[in-house]
N, C-alpha and C positions, 0 to 999 in steps of 0.2 A: 561622716555626714550622710544623710539620706540621699539616695542616688537620684531622686527627682530634681535635686539642685544641679545635677549634671546636664539636665535637659529642661531648664526652667520655663522656657516659653511654652512648649507643648503642654507641660503639666499645669501651667497657669490657665491655659485655654481649656484644659480638661476639667479644672476645678474652680478656683475662685474667680476667674475671669471668663468663664464659659459663656456667659450671657453677651459678651462683647465679641465673640468669635464666630468665624465662618469656616466652611470646609467639611471634612468627613471624619471618620473615626481615626484615620492615620495622619491626615494632613490638616493643619489648622492655621488660620491667619486672622489678624485684626482688620477692621476698617482702616484704610490708610490715614484718615484724619485723626484716628486715635493713636495708632502706632503702626510702623512698617514691619513689625516683628512677625515671623512665621515660625512654625515648629512642626516636627514630625514625631510620630510615636517611636519609642526606643527600638532601634534595629531596623527600622523601615528604610529601604534603600531607593525608593522611587519618588521620594518627596518632591524633588525639583521637577521631575517629569510631570507629576500630577499638578503642581502649581502652574506649570507652563500651559496646561490645558485649562485650568480654572481661571487664570488671571489675564487681563488684557495686555496687549503690546505696550511696552514702555513702563509697565508697572514696576515700581521700585520696592524692594523688600529688604529686610534685615534678618540675618540668620545667625544664631548664637550656637557655638560648639566648643566643647572642651578641646577637641583635637583639630588641627589644621585640616582644611579641605582644599581640593582643587576646584578651579572654576567649572561649575556644572554646565552641561550642554544646554544651549538655549538661553543662557544667562550671561550677562556681561558684568564682570567684577569691577565695581567702581572704587571700592576701598576695603582694606582689611585693617582692623584695629585690634591690637593685642591688649587684652584686658585681664583683670583679676576679679575674682569673686570673693567677697568678705562676708562673714557671718558673725553676728553679735554673740559673744560667748559669756559676757558678764551676766550676773543675775539681775542687775538693774543699772540704769544710767548713772553717770557719775554724780549727778545733782549739782554740778558746778557751772550752771549756766551763767555766762558773763553778761553783764549789762541788764538794763531794765527796758527791754525792747517790747514794743507792742506787736504781737503776732496777729495778722489779719487773715481770717479764713478767705481763701480765694474762690471766686465764683466765675461763672461763664462770662460775666461782664468784664472780667480781667483778662480774658483769653488773649487778646491782641498784645497786651503788655507782657504777658508770660511768654508768648511766642518770640517776641522781640528780645527779651532778656536771655532766653535760651539760645537764640541765634547769635547773640553777642558772646556768650560765655561757653557755648558748646558742651553742655553736660551730657548730650545725647539727643536723639530725635525727639522733637516736640512740635506738635501741631495744634490746630484749633480745638480739637476734642480730646486731647491727651488728659485734660483736667478731669475727664470722666473716670479715670482710675481712682480719683478721690483723695481726700485728706491733704489738700494743698494749702499751705500757709505762706504768707509773705511778710516782708518788712518794707515799709514805705518811708521815703524821705521827701518831704514837701510834695506829697501826693504822687510821687513817682516810685514805682516798684523797683527796689534795688537788690532784693535777695528773696529767694524762695526755696522751698523743697516740698516734696509730697511723696506719694506712693505710686507704684506701678504694678508689677506682677504680684499676684496673690496665689500662693501655692499651698494647699492643705493648711498647715499651721504656720506658714511662713509668709511674711509680707516684705516686699522690696522697697527700700528707701530710694527715691529717685529725684532727678532734677535738682540736685544740690548745687545752687549757683548764686554767685554774688557779683554785682556790677563791679568792673575793675576799679572804678573810682571810690569804692566803698570796702575794699579789702582791708583786712587787719583790724576790723572793728568788733569781731566776734559774732557777726551775723550767722555765718555758716554753722559754727559749732552750736550756737543756741538753737537754730532751726533743726539741726540734726538731732540734738538731744530731745527736743520736743517730739520729733517723729518716733524716736526710740521709745519714749514714754507712752505715746499713743498706741504703738504696736504692742508693747508689753501689757498695757492695761487691757487691751482687747484679747489677751491670751495668746498672742502670736509671737513669733520669733523674727527679729529683724535681720535682713541681709541686704547686700547692695553689690553693684558692679562699678568698676573704675578703670580708667586707662592704666595699663601697667607702668607707664612712664610718668604718671601724675604723682610725683613724690610728695608734694604739698598736701594733697587730699589724703593720700595713704597714711601719712604721719598723723593727720587729724583723726582718721578712722581708728587707727590703732590706739591712739590716746583715749578714745572714747569707749573702747571695749570690743572693737571688731577684730577678728582674726582671719587671715587669709585662708580660703577654702579651695584654692586651686586656680588654674588659668581659665579664661573664657575668651574665645576668639569671636569677633564680630565681623560679619561679612555683609557689606552693602552691595546689592546686586540689582541689575535692571533686566527685565524680560526683553529678549530680542524679538 
């Protein structure tokens, strides 16, 4: 697989998500209301030092790395999550969407509900402007958002499926698989290749992804850090 997926955040900020980024040629980051992700150019060793100078005290960031890292100087490690990266390897989606669900395009007016659903289900960091990554769709039950998914990192010819989440009271109804296949179709139709990240211990989600045509592309460690 292309090595830019070894360093997805930096290459997204260099390409498809460049307009959302800040920093310099070697160190890049998002506005925190969009995403806490930061990234460094391949092989650059002073990234955390540069960020320490660029960002204010108490700023929280998220760093993704294939390999484990030690707590960097000037930063407090708040959490380390072992994850996996998956890439869609089938030629098309399965076409077996279950149920006759109405998928609603999500807009800024839905941001508070989206943040609340993400806080409950914990698919990954999600804030008031995360929706700006685009292509978010949801399923509503009695005017309440109960499931959603969208896209996040856009890297060359790859687009990341993200925020795949369903309210605990609505699990087992096929919402997640339907929304996920819809995203795969959107990405493929746009001439892109889908990929995603998941906690390494989330067996339920991994089973679903593999059933839908995703294949593991290696580990991805996620480090939540706060500037001291």
